[in-house]
TORDO-298183 format. One record per residue (C-alpha): residue number from 0; residue in three letters; y, z, x. Coordinates in Angstrom, 1 decimal, decimal comma, always signed. Example, Ala and Ser with C-alpha at 12.3 -4.5 7.8 and 13.67 -1.06 7.14 Angstrom:
BEGIN
<pt 0; 'ALA'; <-4,5; +7,8; +12,3>>
<pt 1; 'SER'; <-1,1; +7,1; +13,7>>
//
This chain:
BEGIN
<pt 0; 'UNK'; <+94,0; -33,7; +60,3>>
<pt 1; 'UNK'; <+94,7; -32,9; +56,7>>
<pt 2; 'UNK'; <+98,1; -32,1; +55,4>>
<pt 3; 'UNK'; <+97,8; -28,3; +55,6>>
<pt 4; 'UNK'; <+96,5; -28,6; +59,2>>
<pt 5; 'UNK'; <+99,4; -30,9; +60,1>>
<pt 6; 'UNK'; <+101,9; -28,7; +58,4>>
<pt 7; 'UNK'; <+100,6; -25,6; +60,1>>
<pt 8; 'UNK'; <+100,7; -27,2; +63,5>>
<pt 9; 'UNK'; <+104,2; -28,6; +63,0>>
<pt 10; 'UNK'; <+105,6; -25,3; +61,9>>
<pt 11; 'UNK'; <+104,0; -23,5; +64,9>>
<pt 12; 'UNK'; <+105,5; -26,1; +67,2>>
<pt 13; 'UNK'; <+108,9; -25,4; +65,7>>
<pt 14; 'UNK'; <+108,4; -21,7; +66,1>>
<pt 15; 'UNK'; <+107,5; -22,0; +69,8>>
<pt 16; 'UNK'; <+110,6; -24,2; +70,3>>
<pt 17; 'UNK'; <+112,8; -21,8; +68,5>>
<pt 18; 'UNK'; <+111,8; -18,8; +70,6>>
<pt 19; 'UNK'; <+114,4; -19,7; +73,3>>
<pt 20; 'UNK'; <+117,0; -20,8; +70,8>>
<pt 21; 'UNK'; <+117,4; -18,5; +67,8>>
<pt 22; 'UNK'; <+116,0; -15,1; +67,0>>
<pt 23; 'UNK'; <+116,5; -15,6; +63,2>>
<pt 24; 'UNK'; <+114,9; -19,0; +63,2>>
<pt 25; 'UNK'; <+111,9; -18,0; +65,2>>
<pt 26; 'UNK'; <+111,3; -15,0; +62,8>>
<pt 27; 'UNK'; <+111,4; -17,3; +59,7>>
<pt 28; 'UNK'; <+109,2; -19,9; +61,3>>
<pt 29; 'UNK'; <+106,7; -17,2; +62,4>>
<pt 30; 'UNK'; <+106,5; -16,0; +58,8>>
<pt 31; 'UNK'; <+105,9; -19,6; +57,6>>
<pt 32; 'UNK'; <+103,3; -20,2; +60,3>>
<pt 33; 'UNK'; <+101,4; -17,0; +59,3>>
<pt 34; 'UNK'; <+101,4; -18,2; +55,7>>
<pt 35; 'UNK'; <+100,0; -21,6; +56,7>>
<pt 36; 'UNK'; <+97,4; -20,0; +59,0>>
<pt 37; 'UNK'; <+96,3; -17,6; +56,3>>
<pt 38; 'UNK'; <+96,0; -20,5; +53,8>>
<pt 39; 'UNK'; <+93,8; -22,4; +56,3>>
<pt 40; 'UNK'; <+91,5; -19,4; +56,7>>
<pt 41; 'UNK'; <+91,2; -18,7; +53,0>>
<pt 42; 'UNK'; <+90,9; -22,3; +51,7>>
<pt 43; 'UNK'; <+88,5; -23,4; +54,3>>
<pt 44; 'UNK'; <+86,6; -20,1; +54,4>>
<pt 45; 'UNK'; <+87,0; -19,9; +58,1>>
<pt 46; 'UNK'; <+86,0; -16,9; +60,2>>
<pt 47; 'UNK'; <+88,8; -15,2; +62,2>>
<pt 48; 'UNK'; <+88,3; -16,1; +65,8>>
<pt 49; 'UNK'; <+90,2; -14,5; +68,7>>
<pt 50; 'UNK'; <+90,1; -14,4; +72,5>>
<pt 51; 'UNK'; <+88,6; -11,2; +73,8>>
<pt 52; 'UNK'; <+91,9; -9,8; +75,1>>
<pt 53; 'UNK'; <+93,1; -9,5; +71,4>>
<pt 54; 'UNK'; <+90,9; -6,4; +70,8>>
<pt 55; 'UNK'; <+92,8; -4,2; +73,3>>
<pt 56; 'UNK'; <+96,0; -5,2; +71,4>>
<pt 57; 'UNK'; <+94,4; -4,1; +68,1>>
<pt 58; 'UNK'; <+93,5; -0,8; +69,8>>
<pt 59; 'UNK'; <+97,1; -0,5; +71,0>>
<pt 60; 'UNK'; <+98,3; -1,1; +67,5>>
<pt 61; 'UNK'; <+96,0; +1,6; +66,2>>
<pt 62; 'UNK'; <+97,1; +4,2; +68,8>>
<pt 63; 'UNK'; <+100,7; +3,3; +68,1>>
<pt 64; 'UNK'; <+100,3; +4,0; +64,4>>
<pt 65; 'UNK'; <+98,7; +7,4; +65,3>>
<pt 66; 'UNK'; <+101,7; +8,1; +67,4>>
<pt 67; 'UNK'; <+103,9; +7,3; +64,5>>
<pt 68; 'UNK'; <+102,4; +10,0; +62,4>>
<pt 69; 'UNK'; <+103,2; +12,6; +65,0>>
<pt 70; 'UNK'; <+106,7; +11,2; +65,8>>
<pt 71; 'UNK'; <+109,9; +13,2; +65,9>>
<pt 72; 'UNK'; <+111,0; +10,9; +63,1>>
<pt 73; 'UNK'; <+108,0; +9,2; +61,5>>
<pt 74; 'UNK'; <+110,1; +7,0; +59,2>>
<pt 75; 'UNK'; <+112,1; +5,5; +62,1>>
<pt 76; 'UNK'; <+108,9; +5,1; +64,1>>
<pt 77; 'UNK'; <+107,1; +3,3; +61,3>>
<pt 78; 'UNK'; <+110,0; +0,8; +60,9>>
<pt 79; 'UNK'; <+109,9; +0,2; +64,7>>
<pt 80; 'UNK'; <+106,1; -0,4; +64,5>>
<pt 81; 'UNK'; <+106,6; -3,6; +62,5>>
<pt 82; 'UNK'; <+106,7; -5,2; +66,0>>
<pt 83; 'UNK'; <+102,9; -4,9; +66,0>>
<pt 84; 'UNK'; <+102,7; -7,8; +63,6>>
<pt 85; 'UNK'; <+103,7; -10,0; +66,5>>
<pt 86; 'UNK'; <+100,2; -9,5; +67,9>>
<pt 87; 'UNK'; <+99,0; -11,9; +65,2>>
<pt 88; 'UNK'; <+100,6; -14,7; +67,3>>
<pt 89; 'UNK'; <+97,4; -14,5; +69,4>>
<pt 90; 'UNK'; <+94,8; -15,6; +66,8>>
<pt 91; 'UNK'; <+97,4; -17,9; +65,3>>
<pt 92; 'UNK'; <+97,9; -19,9; +68,5>>
<pt 93; 'UNK'; <+94,2; -19,6; +69,3>>
<pt 94; 'UNK'; <+93,5; -21,4; +66,0>>
<pt 95; 'UNK'; <+96,2; -24,0; +65,9>>
<pt 96; 'UNK'; <+97,0; -24,9; +69,5>>
<pt 97; 'UNK'; <+93,4; -25,8; +70,4>>
<pt 98; 'UNK'; <+92,2; -28,5; +72,7>>
<pt 99; 'UNK'; <+94,9; -30,9; +74,1>>
<pt 100; 'UNK'; <+97,4; -29,4; +71,7>>
<pt 101; 'UNK'; <+97,8; -26,5; +74,1>>
<pt 102; 'UNK'; <+99,3; -28,9; +76,7>>
<pt 103; 'UNK'; <+101,8; -30,1; +74,1>>
<pt 104; 'UNK'; <+102,9; -26,5; +73,4>>
<pt 105; 'UNK'; <+103,4; -25,9; +77,1>>
<pt 106; 'UNK'; <+105,5; -29,1; +77,4>>
<pt 107; 'UNK'; <+107,6; -27,8; +74,5>>
<pt 108; 'UNK'; <+108,2; -24,5; +76,3>>
<pt 109; 'UNK'; <+109,2; -26,3; +79,5>>
<pt 110; 'UNK'; <+111,5; -28,8; +77,7>>
<pt 111; 'UNK'; <+113,3; -26,2; +75,6>>
<pt 112; 'UNK'; <+113,5; -24,0; +78,7>>
<pt 113; 'UNK'; <+115,2; -26,9; +80,6>>
<pt 114; 'UNK'; <+117,7; -27,3; +77,8>>
<pt 115; 'UNK'; <+118,3; -23,5; +77,7>>
<pt 116; 'UNK'; <+118,9; -23,5; +81,5>>
<pt 117; 'UNK'; <+121,5; -26,2; +81,2>>
<pt 118; 'UNK'; <+123,3; -24,2; +78,5>>
<pt 119; 'UNK'; <+123,3; -21,2; +80,9>>
<pt 120; 'UNK'; <+124,6; -23,3; +83,8>>
<pt 121; 'UNK'; <+127,4; -24,6; +81,5>>
<pt 122; 'UNK'; <+128,3; -21,1; +80,5>>
<pt 123; 'UNK'; <+128,5; -20,0; +84,1>>
<pt 124; 'UNK'; <+130,4; -23,0; +85,3>>
<pt 125; 'UNK'; <+132,8; -23,6; +82,5>>
<pt 126; 'UNK'; <+133,0; -20,6; +80,2>>
<pt 127; 'UNK'; <+133,3; -18,0; +82,9>>
<pt 128; 'UNK'; <+130,0; -16,2; +82,2>>
<pt 129; 'UNK'; <+130,1; -15,4; +85,9>>
<pt 130; 'UNK'; <+130,2; -11,6; +86,2>>
<pt 131; 'UNK'; <+128,3; -8,5; +85,3>>
<pt 132; 'UNK'; <+130,4; -7,9; +82,2>>
<pt 133; 'UNK'; <+129,8; -11,5; +80,9>>
<pt 134; 'UNK'; <+126,5; -13,1; +81,9>>
<pt 135; 'UNK'; <+124,9; -16,4; +80,9>>
<pt 136; 'UNK'; <+122,6; -15,9; +77,9>>
<pt 137; 'UNK'; <+121,9; -19,4; +76,7>>
<pt 138; 'UNK'; <+121,5; -19,6; +72,9>>
<pt 139; 'UNK'; <+120,0; -16,0; +72,8>>
<pt 140; 'UNK'; <+121,8; -12,8; +72,0>>
<pt 141; 'UNK'; <+121,3; -11,0; +75,3>>
<pt 142; 'UNK'; <+121,1; -11,9; +78,9>>
<pt 143; 'UNK'; <+118,1; -9,8; +79,5>>
<pt 144; 'UNK'; <+116,1; -11,7; +76,9>>
<pt 145; 'UNK'; <+117,4; -15,0; +78,3>>
<pt 146; 'UNK'; <+116,5; -14,2; +81,9>>
<pt 147; 'UNK'; <+113,0; -13,0; +80,7>>
<pt 148; 'UNK'; <+112,4; -16,3; +78,9>>
<pt 149; 'UNK'; <+113,6; -18,3; +81,9>>
<pt 150; 'UNK'; <+111,2; -16,3; +84,1>>
<pt 151; 'UNK'; <+108,2; -17,3; +81,9>>
<pt 152; 'UNK'; <+109,4; -20,9; +81,8>>
<pt 153; 'UNK'; <+109,6; -21,0; +85,6>>
<pt 154; 'UNK'; <+106,0; -19,7; +85,9>>
<pt 155; 'UNK'; <+104,7; -22,3; +83,4>>
<pt 156; 'UNK'; <+106,6; -25,2; +85,0>>
<pt 157; 'UNK'; <+105,6; -24,2; +88,5>>
<pt 158; 'UNK'; <+101,9; -23,9; +87,5>>
<pt 159; 'UNK'; <+102,0; -27,4; +86,1>>
<pt 160; 'UNK'; <+103,7; -28,6; +89,4>>
<pt 161; 'UNK'; <+100,9; -26,9; +91,5>>
<pt 162; 'UNK'; <+97,9; -27,5; +89,3>>
<pt 163; 'UNK'; <+98,9; -30,2; +86,9>>
<pt 164; 'UNK'; <+97,5; -33,2; +88,7>>
<pt 165; 'UNK'; <+99,5; -36,3; +87,9>>
<pt 166; 'UNK'; <+101,8; -34,5; +85,5>>
<pt 167; 'UNK'; <+104,2; -33,2; +88,1>>
<pt 168; 'UNK'; <+107,4; -35,2; +87,8>>
<pt 169; 'UNK'; <+108,8; -33,4; +84,7>>
<pt 170; 'UNK'; <+108,3; -29,8; +86,1>>
<pt 171; 'UNK'; <+109,6; -30,9; +89,5>>
<pt 172; 'UNK'; <+112,9; -31,9; +87,7>>
<pt 173; 'UNK'; <+113,0; -28,9; +85,5>>
<pt 174; 'UNK'; <+112,1; -26,1; +87,8>>
<pt 175; 'UNK'; <+115,2; -26,1; +90,1>>
<pt 176; 'UNK'; <+117,6; -25,9; +87,1>>
<pt 177; 'UNK'; <+115,6; -23,1; +85,5>>
<pt 178; 'UNK'; <+115,5; -21,1; +88,8>>
<pt 179; 'UNK'; <+119,3; -21,6; +89,4>>
<pt 180; 'UNK'; <+120,1; -20,6; +85,8>>
<pt 181; 'UNK'; <+117,9; -17,5; +86,2>>
<pt 182; 'UNK'; <+119,6; -16,6; +89,4>>
<pt 183; 'UNK'; <+123,0; -16,8; +87,8>>
<pt 184; 'UNK'; <+122,1; -14,2; +85,1>>
<pt 185; 'UNK'; <+122,6; -11,4; +87,7>>
<pt 186; 'UNK'; <+119,4; -9,9; +86,2>>
<pt 187; 'UNK'; <+117,6; -8,2; +89,1>>
<pt 188; 'UNK'; <+114,4; -7,3; +87,2>>
<pt 189; 'UNK'; <+113,8; -10,9; +86,3>>
<pt 190; 'UNK'; <+114,5; -11,9; +89,9>>
<pt 191; 'UNK'; <+111,8; -9,6; +91,0>>
<pt 192; 'UNK'; <+109,5; -10,8; +88,3>>
<pt 193; 'UNK'; <+109,9; -14,5; +89,1>>
<pt 194; 'UNK'; <+109,3; -13,9; +92,8>>
<pt 195; 'UNK'; <+106,1; -12,1; +92,0>>
<pt 196; 'UNK'; <+105,1; -14,9; +89,6>>
<pt 197; 'UNK'; <+105,8; -17,6; +92,2>>
<pt 198; 'UNK'; <+103,9; -15,7; +94,8>>
<pt 199; 'UNK'; <+100,9; -15,4; +92,5>>
<pt 200; 'UNK'; <+100,9; -19,1; +91,9>>
<pt 201; 'UNK'; <+101,1; -20,0; +95,6>>
<pt 202; 'UNK'; <+98,3; -17,5; +96,4>>
<pt 203; 'UNK'; <+96,1; -19,1; +93,7>>
<pt 204; 'UNK'; <+96,8; -22,6; +95,2>>
<pt 205; 'UNK'; <+96,6; -21,7; +98,9>>
<pt 206; 'UNK'; <+97,2; -18,2; +100,2>>
<pt 207; 'UNK'; <+99,0; -19,6; +103,3>>
<pt 208; 'UNK'; <+101,7; -20,9; +101,0>>
<pt 209; 'UNK'; <+102,8; -17,3; +100,2>>
<pt 210; 'UNK'; <+104,5; -17,2; +103,6>>
<pt 211; 'UNK'; <+107,0; -19,6; +102,3>>
<pt 212; 'UNK'; <+108,4; -17,2; +99,7>>
<pt 213; 'UNK'; <+110,5; -15,1; +102,1>>
<pt 214; 'UNK'; <+112,0; -18,3; +103,7>>
<pt 215; 'UNK'; <+112,9; -19,7; +100,3>>
<pt 216; 'UNK'; <+114,4; -16,4; +99,2>>
<pt 217; 'UNK'; <+116,5; -16,2; +102,4>>
<pt 218; 'UNK'; <+117,8; -19,8; +101,8>>
<pt 219; 'UNK'; <+118,7; -18,9; +98,2>>
<pt 220; 'UNK'; <+120,6; -15,8; +99,3>>
<pt 221; 'UNK'; <+122,5; -17,8; +101,9>>
<pt 222; 'UNK'; <+123,5; -20,6; +99,4>>
<pt 223; 'UNK'; <+124,3; -18,3; +96,5>>
<pt 224; 'UNK'; <+127,8; -17,2; +95,5>>
<pt 225; 'UNK'; <+129,0; -13,9; +97,0>>
<pt 226; 'UNK'; <+128,8; -12,2; +93,6>>
<pt 227; 'UNK'; <+125,1; -13,1; +93,4>>
<pt 228; 'UNK'; <+124,3; -12,0; +97,0>>
<pt 229; 'UNK'; <+126,1; -8,7; +96,4>>
<pt 230; 'UNK'; <+123,8; -8,2; +93,4>>
<pt 231; 'UNK'; <+120,8; -9,0; +95,5>>
<pt 232; 'UNK'; <+121,7; -6,4; +98,1>>
<pt 233; 'UNK'; <+122,3; -3,8; +95,4>>
<pt 234; 'UNK'; <+118,5; -3,9; +94,7>>
<pt 235; 'UNK'; <+118,0; -2,0; +97,9>>
<pt 236; 'UNK'; <+121,0; +0,3; +97,5>>
<pt 237; 'UNK'; <+119,8; +3,8; +96,6>>
<pt 238; 'UNK'; <+123,4; +4,8; +95,9>>
<pt 239; 'UNK'; <+123,9; +2,1; +93,3>>
<pt 240; 'UNK'; <+124,6; +3,9; +89,9>>
<pt 241; 'UNK'; <+122,0; +1,8; +87,9>>
<pt 242; 'UNK'; <+119,3; +2,5; +90,6>>
<pt 243; 'UNK'; <+120,1; +6,2; +90,5>>
<pt 244; 'UNK'; <+120,0; +6,2; +86,7>>
<pt 245; 'UNK'; <+116,6; +4,5; +86,7>>
<pt 246; 'UNK'; <+115,1; +7,2; +89,0>>
<pt 247; 'UNK'; <+116,6; +9,8; +86,7>>
<pt 248; 'UNK'; <+115,1; +8,1; +83,6>>
<pt 249; 'UNK'; <+111,6; +8,3; +85,3>>
<pt 250; 'UNK'; <+112,1; +12,0; +85,6>>
<pt 251; 'UNK'; <+113,1; +12,3; +82,0>>
<pt 252; 'UNK'; <+110,2; +10,2; +80,9>>
<pt 253; 'UNK'; <+107,7; +12,3; +82,9>>
<pt 254; 'UNK'; <+109,1; +15,4; +81,2>>
<pt 255; 'UNK'; <+108,6; +13,8; +77,8>>
<pt 256; 'UNK'; <+105,0; +12,9; +78,7>>
<pt 257; 'UNK'; <+104,4; +16,5; +79,9>>
<pt 258; 'UNK'; <+105,5; +17,9; +76,5>>
<pt 259; 'UNK'; <+103,8; +15,2; +74,4>>
<pt 260; 'UNK'; <+100,8; +13,8; +76,4>>
<pt 261; 'UNK'; <+98,7; +12,6; +73,5>>
<pt 262; 'UNK'; <+101,0; +10,9; +71,1>>
<pt 263; 'UNK'; <+104,4; +10,8; +72,8>>
<pt 264; 'UNK'; <+107,7; +11,4; +71,1>>
<pt 265; 'UNK'; <+107,1; +8,5; +68,8>>
<pt 266; 'UNK'; <+108,1; +4,8; +68,8>>
<pt 267; 'UNK'; <+111,8; +4,3; +69,1>>
<pt 268; 'UNK'; <+112,4; +8,0; +69,6>>
<pt 269; 'UNK'; <+113,3; +8,1; +73,3>>
<pt 270; 'UNK'; <+116,9; +7,8; +72,4>>
<pt 271; 'UNK'; <+116,7; +10,6; +69,9>>
<pt 272; 'UNK'; <+115,4; +13,1; +72,4>>
<pt 273; 'UNK'; <+117,0; +11,8; +75,6>>
<pt 274; 'UNK'; <+119,8; +14,4; +75,6>>
<pt 275; 'UNK'; <+117,1; +17,1; +75,6>>
<pt 276; 'UNK'; <+115,3; +15,6; +78,6>>
<pt 277; 'UNK'; <+118,3; +14,3; +80,5>>
<pt 278; 'UNK'; <+118,3; +15,5; +84,1>>
<pt 279; 'UNK'; <+121,5; +16,4; +86,0>>
<pt 280; 'UNK'; <+121,4; +13,4; +88,3>>
<pt 281; 'UNK'; <+121,5; +11,0; +85,3>>
<pt 282; 'UNK'; <+124,4; +8,5; +85,3>>
<pt 283; 'UNK'; <+124,5; +7,4; +81,7>>
<pt 284; 'UNK'; <+124,9; +10,0; +79,0>>
<pt 285; 'UNK'; <+122,4; +8,2; +76,8>>
<pt 286; 'UNK'; <+119,7; +5,6; +77,3>>
<pt 287; 'UNK'; <+117,8; +4,0; +74,4>>
<pt 288; 'UNK'; <+114,8; +3,4; +76,5>>
<pt 289; 'UNK'; <+113,5; +4,2; +80,0>>
<pt 290; 'UNK'; <+113,7; +0,8; +81,7>>
<pt 291; 'UNK'; <+110,1; +0,9; +82,8>>
<pt 292; 'UNK'; <+107,2; -0,4; +80,6>>
<pt 293; 'UNK'; <+104,4; +2,1; +81,6>>
<pt 294; 'UNK'; <+106,7; +5,1; +81,4>>
<pt 295; 'UNK'; <+108,2; +4,0; +78,1>>
<pt 296; 'UNK'; <+104,8; +3,5; +76,6>>
<pt 297; 'UNK'; <+103,5; +6,9; +77,8>>
<pt 298; 'UNK'; <+106,7; +8,7; +76,7>>
<pt 299; 'UNK'; <+106,9; +7,0; +73,3>>
<pt 300; 'UNK'; <+103,2; +6,7; +72,4>>
<pt 301; 'UNK'; <+101,3; +9,0; +74,7>>
<pt 302; 'UNK'; <+98,9; +8,6; +77,6>>
<pt 303; 'UNK'; <+96,0; +7,1; +75,4>>
<pt 304; 'UNK'; <+98,4; +4,3; +74,5>>
<pt 305; 'UNK'; <+99,2; +3,6; +78,1>>
<pt 306; 'UNK'; <+95,5; +3,5; +79,0>>
<pt 307; 'UNK'; <+94,9; +1,0; +76,1>>
<pt 308; 'UNK'; <+97,8; -1,1; +77,3>>
<pt 309; 'UNK'; <+96,4; -1,1; +80,9>>
<pt 310; 'UNK'; <+93,0; -2,2; +79,3>>
<pt 311; 'UNK'; <+94,8; -5,2; +77,7>>
<pt 312; 'UNK'; <+96,5; -6,1; +81,1>>
<pt 313; 'UNK'; <+93,2; -5,9; +83,0>>
<pt 314; 'UNK'; <+91,3; -7,8; +80,3>>
<pt 315; 'UNK'; <+93,7; -10,7; +80,1>>
<pt 316; 'UNK'; <+94,2; -10,9; +83,9>>
<pt 317; 'UNK'; <+90,4; -11,0; +84,5>>
<pt 318; 'UNK'; <+89,9; -13,7; +81,9>>
<pt 319; 'UNK'; <+92,8; -15,8; +83,2>>
<pt 320; 'UNK'; <+91,7; -15,5; +86,8>>
<pt 321; 'UNK'; <+88,2; -16,7; +85,9>>
<pt 322; 'UNK'; <+89,7; -19,8; +84,3>>
<pt 323; 'UNK'; <+91,8; -20,6; +87,3>>
<pt 324; 'UNK'; <+88,8; -20,3; +89,5>>
<pt 325; 'UNK'; <+86,3; -22,1; +87,4>>
<pt 326; 'UNK'; <+88,2; -24,6; +85,1>>
<pt 327; 'UNK'; <+90,0; -27,8; +85,9>>
<pt 328; 'UNK'; <+92,8; -29,9; +84,5>>
<pt 329; 'UNK'; <+95,0; -28,6; +81,7>>
<pt 330; 'UNK'; <+93,1; -25,3; +81,2>>
<pt 331; 'UNK'; <+93,5; -24,4; +84,9>>
<pt 332; 'UNK'; <+97,2; -25,2; +84,9>>
<pt 333; 'UNK'; <+97,8; -23,2; +81,7>>
<pt 334; 'UNK'; <+95,7; -20,3; +83,0>>
<pt 335; 'UNK'; <+97,6; -20,2; +86,3>>
<pt 336; 'UNK'; <+100,9; -20,2; +84,5>>
<pt 337; 'UNK'; <+99,8; -17,5; +82,1>>
<pt 338; 'UNK'; <+98,5; -15,3; +85,0>>
<pt 339; 'UNK'; <+101,8; -15,8; +86,9>>
<pt 340; 'UNK'; <+103,8; -14,9; +83,7>>
<pt 341; 'UNK'; <+101,7; -11,8; +83,2>>
<pt 342; 'UNK'; <+102,4; -10,5; +86,7>>
<pt 343; 'UNK'; <+106,0; -11,5; +86,4>>
<pt 344; 'UNK'; <+106,2; -9,4; +83,3>>
<pt 345; 'UNK'; <+104,6; -6,5; +85,1>>
<pt 346; 'UNK'; <+107,0; -6,8; +88,1>>
<pt 347; 'UNK'; <+110,1; -7,1; +85,9>>
<pt 348; 'UNK'; <+108,7; -4,4; +83,6>>
<pt 349; 'UNK'; <+109,0; -1,8; +86,3>>
<pt 350; 'UNK'; <+112,8; -2,0; +85,8>>
<pt 351; 'UNK'; <+113,2; -2,9; +82,1>>
<pt 352; 'UNK'; <+111,3; -2,4; +78,9>>
<pt 353; 'UNK'; <+110,5; -6,1; +78,4>>
<pt 354; 'UNK'; <+107,2; -5,5; +76,5>>
<pt 355; 'UNK'; <+109,4; -4,0; +73,8>>
<pt 356; 'UNK'; <+111,7; -7,1; +73,6>>
<pt 357; 'UNK'; <+110,4; -9,0; +70,5>>
<pt 358; 'UNK'; <+111,7; -12,4; +71,6>>
<pt 359; 'UNK'; <+110,2; -12,0; +75,1>>
<pt 360; 'UNK'; <+106,9; -10,6; +73,8>>
<pt 361; 'UNK'; <+106,5; -13,5; +71,4>>
<pt 362; 'UNK'; <+106,9; -16,1; +74,2>>
<pt 363; 'UNK'; <+104,6; -14,2; +76,5>>
<pt 364; 'UNK'; <+101,8; -13,9; +73,8>>
<pt 365; 'UNK'; <+102,0; -17,7; +73,2>>
<pt 366; 'UNK'; <+101,7; -18,4; +77,0>>
<pt 367; 'UNK'; <+98,9; -16,0; +77,4>>
<pt 368; 'UNK'; <+96,9; -17,5; +74,6>>
<pt 369; 'UNK'; <+97,3; -21,2; +75,4>>
<pt 370; 'UNK'; <+94,6; -21,4; +78,1>>
<pt 371; 'UNK'; <+92,0; -19,9; +75,8>>
<pt 372; 'UNK'; <+93,0; -22,3; +73,0>>
<pt 373; 'UNK'; <+92,8; -25,2; +75,3>>
<pt 374; 'UNK'; <+89,1; -24,7; +75,8>>
<pt 375; 'UNK'; <+88,4; -25,0; +72,1>>
<pt 376; 'UNK'; <+87,4; -28,3; +70,4>>
<pt 377; 'UNK'; <+90,5; -30,0; +68,7>>
<pt 378; 'UNK'; <+88,6; -30,7; +65,5>>
<pt 379; 'UNK'; <+87,8; -27,7; +63,3>>
<pt 380; 'UNK'; <+84,3; -27,6; +61,8>>
<pt 381; 'UNK'; <+84,4; -27,5; +58,0>>
<pt 382; 'UNK'; <+82,6; -24,7; +56,2>>
<pt 383; 'UNK'; <+79,7; -26,0; +54,2>>
//
């Protein structure tokens, strides 16, 4: 590798590591990586190459910008749309994490996830981050982002454990700590997501193994502190205030979609119009988003945006499943972890707007792209 290639790869590795450590650092490192990647494309006269699932993301960006023009407040929506730049992570990782490098990137994600889990365990055990008002959040700024990151790390580590061949000792050591730390965040949506992700992995390995999921969950509930078990039981309590408020938010979101079916109310405008659509059974006087990814997209950006997003989900799920079925070794393990992460995001996303969380989205896009990058030759042909 030449110096620019080495620099680009090094900065990208630092960016991926920083995703679970610092929002500010990951933002700076992403900007530097984009500059290095652009320099590689220009100086080597390379063609832009992307996996096929990138095109639905491009379409989603286009529909979002159209929604911005019809927004309740176009200026605010335009500023919020800067998140679309994060989609460039896909071609960036596809170009730089190619071949065996993809395995290295997954190892970095697991290693940093392990360290992050230990921080969360320390916070819970020694700093009294042990209640709903003060939850473990690792080095991140919010427990929801932290739990979402641990959810993805758990899927990647479990996939390597089930499909990684000889490379199983490290994930076997890491996975219990990650799952315990995730459990101690009190974050029900991430619990649902990780259960779905684990079930997907077990089904991909051997469908009969899925039967073990309820048994493991029952054991976890029995062994957990009473504060955690109470939180688990609250998932099924229709009188729980947060559950009632989520049902109310769905009604409010449906009303927004009915009034703005094509372009929605505009990105980052749900909070601006929520009072107008708030239903009597709502608990909170104001919600900044609707705690449901499909409903949030439809309400913010319109039904066409929701259809394009579903196209993205279907396209990446199809391509990942094919790689689990027809590939071996590193690519298969990465594809299984990515597919589990995708379904975990979908499960958790029924109760939170995780697709709109920049830190979570960046990590998810990296994980989704790695299996496709792993198939590429590590050496890049020079333009002649």
